[in-house]
C-alpha positions as CSV (number, residue, x, y, z in Angstrom):
1,M,79.5,-48.9,179.1
2,K,79.4,-47.5,175.5
3,K,76.5,-45.2,174.7
4,Y,77.1,-44.8,170.9
5,E,78.7,-46.4,167.9
6,L,80.4,-44.9,164.8
7,L,78.6,-45.5,161.5
8,L,81.4,-46.3,159.1
9,D,79.0,-45.8,156.1
10,D,77.8,-42.3,157.0
11,T,80.7,-39.9,156.8
12,K,81.7,-36.3,156.2
13,T,85.1,-34.7,155.5
14,A,86.3,-31.7,157.4
15,L,89.8,-30.2,156.7
16,G,90.9,-33.6,155.2
17,V,89.6,-35.6,158.2
18,T,86.9,-38.2,158.0
19,L,84.0,-37.7,160.5
20,Y,81.6,-40.5,161.3
21,R,77.9,-40.1,162.2
22,I,77.1,-41.6,165.6
23,R,74.2,-43.8,166.5
24,Y,73.2,-44.0,170.2
25,I,73.0,-47.6,171.4
26,R,71.4,-47.0,174.8
27,D,68.9,-44.7,176.4
28,F,70.1,-41.7,178.5
29,A,69.1,-38.1,179.1
30,N,66.5,-37.4,176.4
31,I,68.2,-39.8,173.9
32,K,66.7,-43.1,172.9
33,A,68.7,-46.1,171.6
34,G,68.8,-46.0,167.9
35,E,68.8,-42.2,167.5
36,L,71.3,-40.7,165.2
37,G,73.7,-38.1,166.5
38,G,76.2,-35.7,164.9
39,Y,79.6,-36.4,163.4
40,I,82.8,-37.1,165.3
41,E,86.3,-38.1,164.1
42,K,87.0,-40.6,166.9
43,E,85.6,-41.9,170.2
44,D,87.9,-39.6,172.1
45,N,85.8,-36.7,170.9
46,L,82.7,-37.7,172.8
47,S,82.7,-39.3,176.2
48,H,80.8,-42.5,176.8
49,N,80.4,-41.4,180.5
50,G,77.8,-38.9,181.7
51,D,75.0,-37.4,179.5
52,A,77.2,-35.6,177.0
53,R,75.8,-35.7,173.5
54,V,76.4,-34.5,170.0
55,S,73.3,-34.2,167.9
56,D,71.9,-32.9,164.6
57,N,74.5,-32.0,162.0
58,T,77.3,-31.0,164.5
59,W,80.9,-31.9,163.9
60,V,83.4,-32.6,166.6
61,F,87.0,-33.4,165.5
62,G,90.7,-33.0,166.1
63,D,91.6,-33.3,169.8
64,A,88.3,-31.6,170.8
65,R,86.3,-33.2,173.6
66,V,82.7,-33.1,174.7
67,Y,82.0,-34.6,178.1
68,G,80.0,-34.3,181.4
69,N,76.4,-33.3,180.6
70,A,77.3,-31.0,177.7
71,L,75.3,-30.8,174.5
72,V,76.5,-29.7,171.1
73,S,73.7,-29.4,168.5
74,G,72.4,-27.7,165.4
75,D,75.2,-27.1,162.9
76,A,77.8,-26.3,165.5
77,L,81.5,-27.1,165.1
78,V,83.9,-28.0,167.9
79,F,87.5,-28.7,166.9
80,G,91.2,-28.2,167.6
81,N,91.9,-28.7,171.3
82,A,88.6,-27.2,172.5
83,R,86.6,-28.6,175.4
84,V,82.8,-28.4,176.1
85,Y,81.8,-29.9,179.4
86,G,79.7,-29.5,182.6
87,D,76.2,-28.5,181.6
88,A,77.4,-26.3,178.7
89,R,75.5,-26.0,175.4
90,V,76.9,-25.1,172.0
91,Y,74.3,-24.8,169.3
92,G,73.1,-23.1,166.1
93,N,76.0,-22.3,163.8
94,A,78.4,-21.6,166.7
95,M,82.1,-22.6,166.6
96,V,84.4,-23.5,169.5
97,F,88.0,-24.1,168.5
98,G,91.6,-23.7,169.4
99,D,92.2,-24.2,173.1
100,A,88.8,-22.7,174.0
101,R,86.8,-24.0,176.9
102,V,83.0,-23.8,177.4
103,Y,81.8,-25.2,180.7
104,D,79.5,-24.9,183.7
105,N,76.1,-23.6,182.5
106,A,77.5,-21.5,179.7
107,R,75.8,-21.2,176.3
108,V,77.4,-20.4,172.9
109,S,74.9,-20.0,170.1
110,G,73.9,-18.4,166.8
111,N,76.9,-17.5,164.7
112,A,79.2,-16.9,167.6
113,W,82.9,-18.1,167.6
114,V,84.8,-18.9,170.8
115,Y,88.5,-19.6,170.1
116,G,92.1,-19.1,171.1
117,N,92.5,-19.5,174.9
118,A,89.0,-18.1,175.6
119,M,87.0,-19.5,178.5
120,V,83.2,-19.2,178.7
121,F,81.8,-20.4,182.0
122,G,79.3,-19.9,184.8
123,D,76.0,-18.7,183.4
124,A,77.7,-16.7,180.5
125,R,76.0,-16.4,177.1
126,V,77.8,-15.7,173.8
127,Y,75.4,-15.5,170.9
128,G,74.6,-13.9,167.6
129,D,77.6,-12.7,165.6
130,E,79.9,-12.3,168.5
131,S,83.4,-13.7,168.9
132,T,85.3,-14.3,172.2
133,I,89.1,-14.4,171.8
134,L,91.8,-14.4,174.4
């Protein structure tokens, strides 16, 4: 069962790609039907299963995926082939891109970048002006 729809009249452009604001169409987690979420390129970017959500002014695009119970919020960017899942949180001005993975109970926040083949998991925290590359 779908949990959001793409708003074709509310878009942004990132690296030449059109991103669409989402509107949640059912209640789940702390989301109420009718609430606006962040911006995604396509439905493959945000799972309709679980409690995964994209809120505020976040952008998720490319082949990136947010699923499980993950939350991407603030002005965060998730793109490339990145994955955010489990109970992970990416927020603030953080960026997760390339083939990076953020999962379990991990947090990436502030101006932190996680990219390349980096994996942030368990109860790890990456924040401030830090970068994690592998």
